[in-house]
PDB file of N, CA, C and O in Angstrom:
ATOM      1  N   MET A   1      -4.769  -2.590  -2.962  1.00  0.00           N
ATOM      2  CA  MET A   1      -3.346  -2.888  -3.027  1.00  0.00           C
ATOM      3  C   MET A   1      -2.877  -3.381  -1.658  1.00  0.00           C
ATOM      4  O   MET A   1      -3.234  -2.825  -0.620  1.00  0.00           O
ATOM      5  N   SER A   2      -2.082  -4.421  -1.687  1.00  0.00           N
ATOM      6  CA  SER A   2      -1.557  -4.987  -0.447  1.00  0.00           C
ATOM      7  C   SER A   2      -0.161  -4.442  -0.167  1.00  0.00           C
ATOM      8  O   SER A   2       0.487  -3.853  -1.031  1.00  0.00           O
ATOM      9  N   THR A   3       0.273  -4.656   1.056  1.00  0.00           N
ATOM     10  CA  THR A   3       1.602  -4.211   1.446  1.00  0.00           C
ATOM     11  C   THR A   3       2.358  -5.368   2.081  1.00  0.00           C
ATOM     12  O   THR A   3       1.807  -6.447   2.295  1.00  0.00           O
ATOM     13  N   LEU A   4       3.609  -5.128   2.373  1.00  0.00           N
ATOM     14  CA  LEU A   4       4.447  -6.125   3.007  1.00  0.00           C
ATOM     15  C   LEU A   4       3.877  -6.548   4.361  1.00  0.00           C
ATOM     16  O   LEU A   4       4.116  -7.672   4.804  1.00  0.00           O
ATOM     17  N   ALA A   5       3.136  -5.674   5.016  1.00  0.00           N
ATOM     18  CA  ALA A   5       2.536  -5.987   6.318  1.00  0.00           C
ATOM     19  C   ALA A   5       1.502  -7.106   6.216  1.00  0.00           C
ATOM     20  O   ALA A   5       1.185  -7.745   7.219  1.00  0.00           O
ATOM     21  N   ASP A   6       0.974  -7.351   5.015  1.00  0.00           N
ATOM     22  CA  ASP A   6      -0.029  -8.398   4.806  1.00  0.00           C
ATOM     23  C   ASP A   6       0.593  -9.770   4.549  1.00  0.00           C
ATOM     24  O   ASP A   6      -0.110 -10.780   4.538  1.00  0.00           O
ATOM     25  N   VAL A   7       1.904  -9.807   4.342  1.00  0.00           N
ATOM     26  CA  VAL A   7       2.604 -11.048   3.996  1.00  0.00           C
ATOM     27  C   VAL A   7       2.882 -11.860   5.258  1.00  0.00           C
ATOM     28  O   VAL A   7       3.257 -11.307   6.292  1.00  0.00           O
ATOM     29  N   ARG A   8       2.695 -13.183   5.165  1.00  0.00           N
ATOM     30  CA  ARG A   8       2.917 -14.094   6.292  1.00  0.00           C
ATOM     31  C   ARG A   8       3.840 -15.235   5.876  1.00  0.00           C
ATOM     32  O   ARG A   8       3.884 -15.620   4.707  1.00  0.00           O
ATOM     33  N   VAL A   9       4.569 -15.765   6.840  1.00  0.00           N
ATOM     34  CA  VAL A   9       5.445 -16.909   6.612  1.00  0.00           C
ATOM     35  C   VAL A   9       4.627 -18.065   6.048  1.00  0.00           C
ATOM     36  O   VAL A   9       3.511 -18.326   6.496  1.00  0.00           O
ATOM     37  N   GLY A  10       5.194 -18.757   5.058  1.00  0.00           N
ATOM     38  CA  GLY A  10       4.547 -19.909   4.446  1.00  0.00           C
ATOM     39  C   GLY A  10       3.738 -19.596   3.205  1.00  0.00           C
ATOM     40  O   GLY A  10       3.350 -20.508   2.476  1.00  0.00           O
ATOM     41  N   MET A  11       3.472 -18.308   2.948  1.00  0.00           N
ATOM     42  CA  MET A  11       2.713 -17.948   1.751  1.00  0.00           C
ATOM     43  C   MET A  11       3.536 -18.232   0.499  1.00  0.00           C
ATOM     44  O   MET A  11       4.765 -18.163   0.521  1.00  0.00           O
ATOM     45  N   THR A  12       2.850 -18.548  -0.581  1.00  0.00           N
ATOM     46  CA  THR A  12       3.480 -18.757  -1.876  1.00  0.00           C
ATOM     47  C   THR A  12       3.675 -17.409  -2.550  1.00  0.00           C
ATOM     48  O   THR A  12       2.778 -16.566  -2.529  1.00  0.00           O
ATOM     49  N   VAL A  13       4.839 -17.204  -3.147  1.00  0.00           N
ATOM     50  CA  VAL A  13       5.143 -15.965  -3.864  1.00  0.00           C
ATOM     51  C   VAL A  13       5.144 -16.281  -5.356  1.00  0.00           C
ATOM     52  O   VAL A  13       5.827 -17.200  -5.808  1.00  0.00           O
ATOM     53  N   ILE A  14       4.360 -15.500  -6.119  1.00  0.00           N
ATOM     54  CA  ILE A  14       4.303 -15.691  -7.565  1.00  0.00           C
ATOM     55  C   ILE A  14       4.545 -14.355  -8.255  1.00  0.00           C
ATOM     56  O   ILE A  14       4.328 -13.283  -7.688  1.00  0.00           O
ATOM     57  N   GLY A  15       5.002 -14.460  -9.502  1.00  0.00           N
ATOM     58  CA  GLY A  15       5.196 -13.263 -10.304  1.00  0.00           C
ATOM     59  C   GLY A  15       3.880 -12.769 -10.872  1.00  0.00           C
ATOM     60  O   GLY A  15       2.842 -13.412 -10.714  1.00  0.00           O
ATOM     61  N   ALA A  16       3.929 -11.624 -11.532  1.00  0.00           N
ATOM     62  CA  ALA A  16       2.733 -11.041 -12.143  1.00  0.00           C
ATOM     63  C   ALA A  16       2.150 -11.961 -13.210  1.00  0.00           C
ATOM     64  O   ALA A  16       0.963 -11.883 -13.528  1.00  0.00           O
ATOM     65  N   ASP A  17       2.993 -12.834 -13.761  1.00  0.00           N
ATOM     66  CA  ASP A  17       2.558 -13.766 -14.793  1.00  0.00           C
ATOM     67  C   ASP A  17       2.093 -15.101 -14.222  1.00  0.00           C
ATOM     68  O   ASP A  17       1.738 -16.008 -14.975  1.00  0.00           O
ATOM     69  N   GLY A  18       2.094 -15.226 -12.890  1.00  0.00           N
ATOM     70  CA  GLY A  18       1.672 -16.462 -12.235  1.00  0.00           C
ATOM     71  C   GLY A  18       2.794 -17.464 -12.034  1.00  0.00           C
ATOM     72  O   GLY A  18       2.575 -18.527 -11.454  1.00  0.00           O
ATOM     73  N   ALA A  19       3.991 -17.144 -12.504  1.00  0.00           N
ATOM     74  CA  ALA A  19       5.126 -18.059 -12.354  1.00  0.00           C
ATOM     75  C   ALA A  19       5.571 -18.100 -10.889  1.00  0.00           C
ATOM     76  O   ALA A  19       5.654 -17.055 -10.243  1.00  0.00           O
ATOM     77  N   PRO A  20       5.856 -19.289 -10.359  1.00  0.00           N
ATOM     78  CA  PRO A  20       6.274 -19.398  -8.963  1.00  0.00           C
ATOM     79  C   PRO A  20       7.651 -18.781  -8.729  1.00  0.00           C
ATOM     80  O   PRO A  20       8.566 -18.943  -9.537  1.00  0.00           O
ATOM     81  N   VAL A  21       7.779 -18.076  -7.613  1.00  0.00           N
ATOM     82  CA  VAL A  21       9.050 -17.465  -7.229  1.00  0.00           C
ATOM     83  C   VAL A  21       9.611 -18.160  -5.990  1.00  0.00           C
ATOM     84  O   VAL A  21      10.826 -18.306  -5.861  1.00  0.00           O
ATOM     85  N   GLY A  22       8.737 -18.589  -5.080  1.00  0.00           N
ATOM     86  CA  GLY A  22       9.176 -19.286  -3.874  1.00  0.00           C
ATOM     87  C   GLY A  22       8.135 -19.208  -2.780  1.00  0.00           C
ATOM     88  O   GLY A  22       6.978 -18.868  -3.027  1.00  0.00           O
ATOM     89  N   LYS A  23       8.558 -19.527  -1.568  1.00  0.00           N
ATOM     90  CA  LYS A  23       7.695 -19.441  -0.393  1.00  0.00           C
ATOM     91  C   LYS A  23       8.335 -18.498   0.605  1.00  0.00           C
ATOM     92  O   LYS A  23       9.560 -18.420   0.703  1.00  0.00           O
ATOM     93  N   VAL A  24       7.503 -17.784   1.344  1.00  0.00           N
ATOM     94  CA  VAL A  24       7.984 -16.831   2.337  1.00  0.00           C
ATOM     95  C   VAL A  24       8.552 -17.579   3.539  1.00  0.00           C
ATOM     96  O   VAL A  24       7.856 -18.376   4.169  1.00  0.00           O
ATOM     97  N   ALA A  25       9.819 -17.317   3.853  1.00  0.00           N
ATOM     98  CA  ALA A  25      10.457 -17.885   5.036  1.00  0.00           C
ATOM     99  C   ALA A  25      10.402 -16.891   6.190  1.00  0.00           C
ATOM    100  O   ALA A  25      10.295 -17.284   7.352  1.00  0.00           O
ATOM    101  N   ALA A  26      10.476 -15.587   5.860  1.00  0.00           N
ATOM    102  CA  ALA A  26      10.468 -14.535   6.891  1.00  0.00           C
ATOM    103  C   ALA A  26      10.300 -13.183   6.213  1.00  0.00           C
ATOM    104  O   ALA A  26      10.483 -13.041   5.004  1.00  0.00           O
ATOM    105  N   ILE A  27       9.951 -12.205   7.021  1.00  0.00           N
ATOM    106  CA  ILE A  27       9.961 -10.810   6.588  1.00  0.00           C
ATOM    107  C   ILE A  27      11.142 -10.178   7.314  1.00  0.00           C
ATOM    108  O   ILE A  27      11.213 -10.202   8.543  1.00  0.00           O
ATOM    109  N   THR A  28      12.056  -9.621   6.551  1.00  0.00           N
ATOM    110  CA  THR A  28      13.261  -9.041   7.123  1.00  0.00           C
ATOM    111  C   THR A  28      13.359  -7.595   6.673  1.00  0.00           C
ATOM    112  O   THR A  28      13.715  -7.312   5.530  1.00  0.00           O
ATOM    113  N   GLY A  29      13.041  -6.687   7.578  1.00  0.00           N
ATOM    114  CA  GLY A  29      13.046  -5.274   7.204  1.00  0.00           C
ATOM    115  C   GLY A  29      12.008  -5.017   6.138  1.00  0.00           C
ATOM    116  O   GLY A  29      10.821  -5.273   6.341  1.00  0.00           O
ATOM    117  N   ASP A  30      12.455  -4.507   4.992  1.00  0.00           N
ATOM    118  CA  ASP A  30      11.532  -4.218   3.890  1.00  0.00           C
ATOM    119  C   ASP A  30      11.638  -5.247   2.770  1.00  0.00           C
ATOM    120  O   ASP A  30      11.358  -4.946   1.610  1.00  0.00           O
ATOM    121  N   ARG A  31      12.052  -6.483   3.133  1.00  0.00           N
ATOM    122  CA  ARG A  31      12.219  -7.534   2.138  1.00  0.00           C
ATOM    123  C   ARG A  31      11.557  -8.837   2.588  1.00  0.00           C
ATOM    124  O   ARG A  31      11.335  -9.069   3.776  1.00  0.00           O
ATOM    125  N   ILE A  32      11.252  -9.673   1.603  1.00  0.00           N
ATOM    126  CA  ILE A  32      10.736 -11.019   1.861  1.00  0.00           C
ATOM    127  C   ILE A  32      11.903 -11.992   1.713  1.00  0.00           C
ATOM    128  O   ILE A  32      12.547 -12.044   0.665  1.00  0.00           O
ATOM    129  N   ALA A  33      12.169 -12.756   2.760  1.00  0.00           N
ATOM    130  CA  ALA A  33      13.159 -13.823   2.683  1.00  0.00           C
ATOM    131  C   ALA A  33      12.440 -15.057   2.158  1.00  0.00           C
ATOM    132  O   ALA A  33      11.426 -15.478   2.717  1.00  0.00           O
ATOM    133  N   LEU A  34      12.963 -15.630   1.090  1.00  0.00           N
ATOM    134  CA  LEU A  34      12.369 -16.825   0.502  1.00  0.00           C
ATOM    135  C   LEU A  34      12.998 -18.072   1.104  1.00  0.00           C
ATOM    136  O   LEU A  34      14.170 -18.065   1.478  1.00  0.00           O
ATOM    137  N   GLU A  35      12.214 -19.147   1.195  1.00  0.00           N
ATOM    138  CA  GLU A  35      12.756 -20.420   1.665  1.00  0.00           C
ATOM    139  C   GLU A  35      13.878 -20.848   0.735  1.00  0.00           C
ATOM    140  O   GLU A  35      13.780 -20.684  -0.481  1.00  0.00           O
ATOM    141  N   ALA A  36      14.931 -21.391   1.297  1.00  0.00           N
ATOM    142  CA  ALA A  36      16.051 -21.877   0.499  1.00  0.00           C
ATOM    143  C   ALA A  36      15.616 -23.038  -0.368  1.00  0.00           C
ATOM    144  O   ALA A  36      14.815 -23.872   0.055  1.00  0.00           O
ATOM    145  N   VAL A  37      16.138 -23.095  -1.575  1.00  0.00           N
ATOM    146  CA  VAL A  37      15.830 -24.205  -2.475  1.00  0.00           C
ATOM    147  C   VAL A  37      16.700 -25.402  -2.128  1.00  0.00           C
ATOM    148  O   VAL A  37      17.760 -25.253  -1.521  1.00  0.00           O
ATOM    149  N   GLU A  38      16.252 -26.578  -2.513  1.00  0.00           N
ATOM    150  CA  GLU A  38      16.938 -27.821  -2.162  1.00  0.00           C
ATOM    151  C   GLU A  38      18.034 -28.213  -3.137  1.00  0.00           C
ATOM    152  O   GLU A  38      18.943 -28.956  -2.764  1.00  0.00           O
ATOM    153  N   ALA A  39      17.977 -27.736  -4.375  1.00  0.00           N
ATOM    154  CA  ALA A  39      18.934 -28.180  -5.383  1.00  0.00           C
ATOM    155  C   ALA A  39      19.385 -27.007  -6.244  1.00  0.00           C
ATOM    156  O   ALA A  39      18.822 -25.914  -6.177  1.00  0.00           O
ATOM    157  N   GLY A  40      20.399 -27.252  -7.044  1.00  0.00           N
ATOM    158  CA  GLY A  40      20.877 -26.240  -7.978  1.00  0.00           C
ATOM    159  C   GLY A  40      21.985 -25.388  -7.408  1.00  0.00           C
ATOM    160  O   GLY A  40      22.503 -25.642  -6.321  1.00  0.00           O
ATOM    161  N   GLN A  41      22.330 -24.379  -8.165  1.00  0.00           N
ATOM    162  CA  GLN A  41      23.441 -23.486  -7.832  1.00  0.00           C
ATOM    163  C   GLN A  41      23.263 -22.796  -6.486  1.00  0.00           C
ATOM    164  O   GLN A  41      24.249 -22.527  -5.800  1.00  0.00           O
ATOM    165  N   HIS A  42      22.037 -22.509  -6.100  1.00  0.00           N
ATOM    166  CA  HIS A  42      21.775 -21.777  -4.862  1.00  0.00           C
ATOM    167  C   HIS A  42      21.172 -22.664  -3.772  1.00  0.00           C
ATOM    168  O   HIS A  42      20.464 -22.170  -2.895  1.00  0.00           O
ATOM    169  N   ALA A  43      21.444 -23.949  -3.820  1.00  0.00           N
ATOM    170  CA  ALA A  43      20.892 -24.890  -2.835  1.00  0.00           C
ATOM    171  C   ALA A  43      21.263 -24.478  -1.418  1.00  0.00           C
ATOM    172  O   ALA A  43      22.415 -24.154  -1.131  1.00  0.00           O
ATOM    173  N   GLY A  44      20.260 -24.498  -0.535  1.00  0.00           N
ATOM    174  CA  GLY A  44      20.476 -24.169   0.864  1.00  0.00           C
ATOM    175  C   GLY A  44      20.728 -22.700   1.132  1.00  0.00           C
ATOM    176  O   GLY A  44      21.153 -22.330   2.227  1.00  0.00           O
ATOM    177  N   HIS A  45      20.471 -21.861   0.147  1.00  0.00           N
ATOM    178  CA  HIS A  45      20.784 -20.437   0.235  1.00  0.00           C
ATOM    179  C   HIS A  45      19.497 -19.619   0.216  1.00  0.00           C
ATOM    180  O   HIS A  45      18.622 -19.866  -0.613  1.00  0.00           O
ATOM    181  N   THR A  46      19.374 -18.664   1.104  1.00  0.00           N
ATOM    182  CA  THR A  46      18.193 -17.810   1.172  1.00  0.00           C
ATOM    183  C   THR A  46      18.375 -16.582   0.288  1.00  0.00           C
ATOM    184  O   THR A  46      19.413 -15.922   0.338  1.00  0.00           O
ATOM    185  N   HIS A  47      17.362 -16.279  -0.519  1.00  0.00           N
ATOM    186  CA  HIS A  47      17.353 -15.061  -1.316  1.00  0.00           C
ATOM    187  C   HIS A  47      16.242 -14.159  -0.807  1.00  0.00           C
ATOM    188  O   HIS A  47      15.309 -14.619  -0.148  1.00  0.00           O
ATOM    189  N   TYR A  48      16.343 -12.894  -1.111  1.00  0.00           N
ATOM    190  CA  TYR A  48      15.410 -11.881  -0.627  1.00  0.00           C
ATOM    191  C   TYR A  48      14.806 -11.128  -1.800  1.00  0.00           C
ATOM    192  O   TYR A  48      15.490 -10.819  -2.775  1.00  0.00           O
ATOM    193  N   VAL A  49      13.507 -10.833  -1.692  1.00  0.00           N
ATOM    194  CA  VAL A  49      12.791 -10.085  -2.712  1.00  0.00           C
ATOM    195  C   VAL A  49      12.357  -8.757  -2.088  1.00  0.00           C
ATOM    196  O   VAL A  49      11.814  -8.746  -0.983  1.00  0.00           O
ATOM    197  N   PRO A  50      12.590  -7.635  -2.782  1.00  0.00           N
ATOM    198  CA  PRO A  50      12.162  -6.350  -2.251  1.00  0.00           C
ATOM    199  C   PRO A  50      10.656  -6.307  -1.989  1.00  0.00           C
ATOM    200  O   PRO A  50       9.865  -6.698  -2.847  1.00  0.00           O
ATOM    201  N   GLY A  51      10.266  -5.837  -0.820  1.00  0.00           N
ATOM    202  CA  GLY A  51       8.856  -5.756  -0.458  1.00  0.00           C
ATOM    203  C   GLY A  51       8.059  -4.812  -1.338  1.00  0.00           C
ATOM    204  O   GLY A  51       6.839  -4.934  -1.438  1.00  0.00           O
ATOM    205  N   GLY A  52       8.739  -3.875  -1.974  1.00  0.00           N
ATOM    206  CA  GLY A  52       8.066  -2.932  -2.863  1.00  0.00           C
ATOM    207  C   GLY A  52       7.473  -3.588  -4.098  1.00  0.00           C
ATOM    208  O   GLY A  52       6.690  -2.965  -4.816  1.00  0.00           O
ATOM    209  N   LEU A  53       7.836  -4.837  -4.352  1.00  0.00           N
ATOM    210  CA  LEU A  53       7.282  -5.560  -5.500  1.00  0.00           C
ATOM    211  C   LEU A  53       5.919  -6.174  -5.213  1.00  0.00           C
ATOM    212  O   LEU A  53       5.241  -6.627  -6.135  1.00  0.00           O
ATOM    213  N   VAL A  54       5.508  -6.196  -3.948  1.00  0.00           N
ATOM    214  CA  VAL A  54       4.219  -6.805  -3.575  1.00  0.00           C
ATOM    215  C   VAL A  54       3.072  -5.951  -4.106  1.00  0.00           C
ATOM    216  O   VAL A  54       2.990  -4.755  -3.824  1.00  0.00           O
ATOM    217  N   THR A  55       2.184  -6.585  -4.883  1.00  0.00           N
ATOM    218  CA  THR A  55       1.011  -5.864  -5.383  1.00  0.00           C
ATOM    219  C   THR A  55      -0.273  -6.304  -4.698  1.00  0.00           C
ATOM    220  O   THR A  55      -1.143  -5.481  -4.413  1.00  0.00           O
ATOM    221  N   ILE A  56      -0.392  -7.606  -4.432  1.00  0.00           N
ATOM    222  CA  ILE A  56      -1.605  -8.091  -3.777  1.00  0.00           C
ATOM    223  C   ILE A  56      -1.290  -9.352  -2.983  1.00  0.00           C
ATOM    224  O   ILE A  56      -0.479 -10.182  -3.394  1.00  0.00           O
ATOM    225  N   VAL A  57      -1.945  -9.474  -1.850  1.00  0.00           N
ATOM    226  CA  VAL A  57      -1.837 -10.661  -1.013  1.00  0.00           C
ATOM    227  C   VAL A  57      -3.256 -11.165  -0.798  1.00  0.00           C
ATOM    228  O   VAL A  57      -4.097 -10.467  -0.232  1.00  0.00           O
ATOM    229  N   GLU A  58      -3.512 -12.394  -1.259  1.00  0.00           N
ATOM    230  CA  GLU A  58      -4.838 -12.969  -1.076  1.00  0.00           C
ATOM    231  C   GLU A  58      -4.766 -14.485  -1.147  1.00  0.00           C
ATOM    232  O   GLU A  58      -3.964 -15.046  -1.893  1.00  0.00           O
ATOM    233  N   ASP A  59      -5.595 -15.127  -0.379  1.00  0.00           N
ATOM    234  CA  ASP A  59      -5.708 -16.587  -0.382  1.00  0.00           C
ATOM    235  C   ASP A  59      -4.358 -17.284  -0.209  1.00  0.00           C
ATOM    236  O   ASP A  59      -4.093 -18.296  -0.858  1.00  0.00           O
ATOM    237  N   GLY A  60      -3.506 -16.745   0.664  1.00  0.00           N
ATOM    238  CA  GLY A  60      -2.229 -17.369   0.947  1.00  0.00           C
ATOM    239  C   GLY A  60      -1.176 -17.192  -0.132  1.00  0.00           C
ATOM    240  O   GLY A  60      -0.155 -17.879  -0.129  1.00  0.00           O
ATOM    241  N   THR A  61      -1.424 -16.269  -1.056  1.00  0.00           N
ATOM    242  CA  THR A  61      -0.499 -16.033  -2.159  1.00  0.00           C
ATOM    243  C   THR A  61      -0.089 -14.571  -2.205  1.00  0.00           C
ATOM    244  O   THR A  61      -0.912 -13.671  -2.040  1.00  0.00           O
ATOM    245  N   VAL A  62       1.205 -14.355  -2.433  1.00  0.00           N
ATOM    246  CA  VAL A  62       1.756 -13.012  -2.603  1.00  0.00           C
ATOM    247  C   VAL A  62       2.049 -12.836  -4.084  1.00  0.00           C
ATOM    248  O   VAL A  62       2.871 -13.560  -4.646  1.00  0.00           O
ATOM    249  N   ARG A  63       1.390 -11.889  -4.712  1.00  0.00           N
ATOM    250  CA  ARG A  63       1.644 -11.629  -6.144  1.00  0.00           C
ATOM    251  C   ARG A  63       2.521 -10.389  -6.254  1.00  0.00           C
ATOM    252  O   ARG A  63       2.264  -9.364  -5.623  1.00  0.00           O
ATOM    253  N   LEU A  64       3.555 -10.509  -7.067  1.00  0.00           N
ATOM    254  CA  LEU A  64       4.498  -9.414  -7.271  1.00  0.00           C
ATOM    255  C   LEU A  64       4.153  -8.618  -8.521  1.00  0.00           C
ATOM    256  O   LEU A  64       3.412  -9.101  -9.378  1.00  0.00           O
ATOM    257  N   SER A  65       4.682  -7.406  -8.634  1.00  0.00           N
ATOM    258  CA  SER A  65       4.466  -6.583  -9.821  1.00  0.00           C
ATOM    259  C   SER A  65       5.373  -7.007 -10.966  1.00  0.00           C
ATOM    260  O   SER A  65       5.095  -6.688 -12.122  1.00  0.00           O
ATOM    261  N   ALA A  66       6.446  -7.717 -10.667  1.00  0.00           N
ATOM    262  CA  ALA A  66       7.371  -8.218 -11.692  1.00  0.00           C
ATOM    263  C   ALA A  66       6.979  -9.639 -12.088  1.00  0.00           C
ATOM    264  O   ALA A  66       6.405 -10.378 -11.289  1.00  0.00           O
ATOM    265  N   THR A  67       7.292 -10.011 -13.321  1.00  0.00           N
ATOM    266  CA  THR A  67       7.078 -11.398 -13.733  1.00  0.00           C
ATOM    267  C   THR A  67       7.997 -12.296 -12.904  1.00  0.00           C
ATOM    268  O   THR A  67       8.934 -11.818 -12.265  1.00  0.00           O
ATOM    269  N   GLY A  68       7.723 -13.587 -12.922  1.00  0.00           N
ATOM    270  CA  GLY A  68       8.561 -14.527 -12.178  1.00  0.00           C
ATOM    271  C   GLY A  68      10.017 -14.441 -12.598  1.00  0.00           C
ATOM    272  O   GLY A  68      10.910 -14.424 -11.750  1.00  0.00           O
ATOM    273  N   ALA A  69      10.267 -14.386 -13.917  1.00  0.00           N
ATOM    274  CA  ALA A  69      11.638 -14.318 -14.430  1.00  0.00           C
ATOM    275  C   ALA A  69      12.321 -13.025 -13.991  1.00  0.00           C
ATOM    276  O   ALA A  69      13.498 -13.045 -13.630  1.00  0.00           O
ATOM    277  N   ASN A  70      11.608 -11.911 -14.016  1.00  0.00           N
ATOM    278  CA  ASN A  70      12.194 -10.643 -13.601  1.00  0.00           C
ATOM    279  C   ASN A  70      12.400 -10.589 -12.090  1.00  0.00           C
ATOM    280  O   ASN A  70      13.387 -10.017 -11.626  1.00  0.00           O
ATOM    281  N   ALA A  71      11.494 -11.169 -11.324  1.00  0.00           N
ATOM    282  CA  ALA A  71      11.641 -11.178  -9.867  1.00  0.00           C
ATOM    283  C   ALA A  71      12.912 -11.906  -9.461  1.00  0.00           C
ATOM    284  O   ALA A  71      13.603 -11.498  -8.528  1.00  0.00           O
ATOM    285  N   VAL A  72      13.218 -12.999 -10.178  1.00  0.00           N
ATOM    286  CA  VAL A  72      14.439 -13.754  -9.889  1.00  0.00           C
ATOM    287  C   VAL A  72      15.666 -12.891 -10.178  1.00  0.00           C
ATOM    288  O   VAL A  72      16.668 -12.992  -9.470  1.00  0.00           O
ATOM    289  N   LEU A  73      15.601 -12.054 -11.198  1.00  0.00           N
ATOM    290  CA  LEU A  73      16.723 -11.165 -11.516  1.00  0.00           C
ATOM    291  C   LEU A  73      16.882 -10.049 -10.487  1.00  0.00           C
ATOM    292  O   LEU A  73      17.964  -9.481 -10.341  1.00  0.00           O
ATOM    293  N   LEU A  74      15.792  -9.738  -9.772  1.00  0.00           N
ATOM    294  CA  LEU A  74      15.823  -8.667  -8.769  1.00  0.00           C
ATOM    295  C   LEU A  74      16.094  -9.174  -7.359  1.00  0.00           C
ATOM    296  O   LEU A  74      16.191  -8.379  -6.425  1.00  0.00           O
ATOM    297  N   ASP A  75      16.220 -10.504  -7.192  1.00  0.00           N
ATOM    298  CA  ASP A  75      16.427 -11.028  -5.842  1.00  0.00           C
ATOM    299  C   ASP A  75      17.806 -10.636  -5.324  1.00  0.00           C
ATOM    300  O   ASP A  75      18.720 -10.348  -6.096  1.00  0.00           O
ATOM    301  N   GLU A  76      17.934 -10.633  -3.997  1.00  0.00           N
ATOM    302  CA  GLU A  76      19.130 -10.123  -3.343  1.00  0.00           C
ATOM    303  C   GLU A  76      19.692 -11.125  -2.342  1.00  0.00           C
ATOM    304  O   GLU A  76      19.010 -12.048  -1.898  1.00  0.00           O
ATOM    305  N   GLU A  77      20.945 -10.912  -2.010  1.00  0.00           N
ATOM    306  CA  GLU A  77      21.587 -11.637  -0.928  1.00  0.00           C
ATOM    307  C   GLU A  77      21.205 -10.957   0.388  1.00  0.00           C
ATOM    308  O   GLU A  77      20.569  -9.903   0.373  1.00  0.00           O
ATOM    309  N   GLN A  78      21.578 -11.537   1.504  1.00  0.00           N
ATOM    310  CA  GLN A  78      21.255 -10.958   2.803  1.00  0.00           C
ATOM    311  C   GLN A  78      21.798  -9.548   2.947  1.00  0.00           C
ATOM    312  O   GLN A  78      21.162  -8.698   3.570  1.00  0.00           O
ATOM    313  N   ASP A  79      22.984  -9.287   2.371  1.00  0.00           N
ATOM    314  CA  ASP A  79      23.612  -7.963   2.501  1.00  0.00           C
ATOM    315  C   ASP A  79      23.049  -6.939   1.527  1.00  0.00           C
ATOM    316  O   ASP A  79      23.478  -5.785   1.533  1.00  0.00           O
ATOM    317  N   GLY A  80      22.089  -7.340   0.686  1.00  0.00           N
ATOM    318  CA  GLY A  80      21.468  -6.431  -0.260  1.00  0.00           C
ATOM    319  C   GLY A  80      22.089  -6.449  -1.634  1.00  0.00           C
ATOM    320  O   GLY A  80      21.572  -5.793  -2.539  1.00  0.00           O
ATOM    321  N   SER A  81      23.184  -7.177  -1.834  1.00  0.00           N
ATOM    322  CA  SER A  81      23.791  -7.265  -3.150  1.00  0.00           C
ATOM    323  C   SER A  81      22.974  -8.203  -4.037  1.00  0.00           C
ATOM    324  O   SER A  81      22.170  -8.995  -3.544  1.00  0.00           O
ATOM    325  N   SER A  82      23.188  -8.105  -5.341  1.00  0.00           N
ATOM    326  CA  SER A  82      22.459  -8.934  -6.286  1.00  0.00           C
ATOM    327  C   SER A  82      22.775 -10.404  -6.058  1.00  0.00           C
ATOM    328  O   SER A  82      23.929 -10.764  -5.825  1.00  0.00           O
ATOM    329  N   ALA A  83      21.755 -11.255  -6.124  1.00  0.00           N
ATOM    330  CA  ALA A  83      21.947 -12.686  -5.899  1.00  0.00           C
ATOM    331  C   ALA A  83      22.500 -13.384  -7.121  1.00  0.00           C
ATOM    332  O   ALA A  83      23.038 -14.485  -7.005  1.00  0.00           O
ATOM    333  N   ASP A  84      22.383 -12.781  -8.283  1.00  0.00           N
ATOM    334  CA  ASP A  84      22.826 -13.452  -9.510  1.00  0.00           C
ATOM    335  C   ASP A  84      24.068 -12.843 -10.082  1.00  0.00           C
ATOM    336  O   ASP A  84      24.561 -13.299 -11.113  1.00  0.00           O
TER     337      ASP A  84
END
């Protein structure tokens, strides 16, 4: 089992189902800051994923315990409030 300490900037984050969630922009406390997306409702906005969702880190990929769709529902704003 991997931990947040194994995560590095630039790694791809995927859900347990292999669905893409984003790329790591930074590690902030106990959360992963994802790179801001270029388009859509949250364009230019950084979201955060709880580090406790990390199950394995290998080959430049961070796999979460939640599916991609569920991980998006669990993402947070900088202040810790729900992003959605």
